[in-house]
N, C-alpha and C positions, 0 to 999 in steps of 0.2 A: 474451459481451458484452465489448467493449473498455472499459477504464477508463484514465484518464489520471492519472498520479501526479506530484506534485512531492515529491521526497525531500529530507529535511532531516537529514543525518547529524550525529553528535556533538551531539545535543540533550540537554538535561537531563531532559526527560520524553519517554517513548515514547508516541506518540499517533497515532490515525488520525482526521483531521478531514474531514468531507464538505463539499465546496463545492457540488457539484451531483450528480445521480445517477451521472454518469460521470467526475467530477473530485474528487480527494482530495489532501490534504496528509498525508504520512506522516513523522513525526519518529521517529528511532531513535537509540539510544545509540551504536551502532557507528560507527567512522570510515569514510570512503569510501576504503578501501585494500584491495586484493586481493579485492574483491567482498564484503567483510564487510557493508557497508551494504545492498547489494542483497539478500543473503540475509536480513538482518533485515527489510527491507521486505516480502519475500515472506512471511516468517513472520507479520509483523504483519497483512498483508492476509488471510492464511489464518485467523488468529484472529478478525479483525473480521467476516469473512463466514461464519464457521463452516464452513470448507472444509479439506480436506487440503492440505498444502504442494504436493503433486504436481498439484493441480487449478488452481493459480495459475500461469499460463504467462507468462513474460517474453517480450515481443515486441521491444521496442526501448528504447534509452536506457541501455545498460550503463555508459557513462562520463560521462553528464550527469545533471543533477537532474530533468529532465523525462523520465518513463518511461511506457511503454505496456504494459499487462498484459491478458491475456484470462482471464476467469473464467466458469465454467459457470452463470451466473445470468441471469435476465431482469430488466429494469428494475423490474418490479412486485415482485420478490423482495428488492430492496435496502432497506437501512434508510432511514428518513425523512431529508430534508435537515436540516442543522444539528445532527446528532447527532455528538458527539465521544466517542470511547472511549479512555480511558486504559488502556494495556496493563500498566504496572507502575509 
């Protein structure tokens, strides 16, 4: 299933916020330099969906805040809307 992410690098809190079943806002501590924020977003999504990092596939958006990922879950397996998960 494709999910659409708005990345927020250099955030004070690392959090995954669900907007809709296919749209999320992911805030991470890492800066948007040399792919650090992208790696942190992948790790945050893997933790949020209880997946391995290798199961979260980056499709597009390497250099912009709007990103597209593929995850091996169906819509009925996703968390309920308006659930926010603090990562640390």
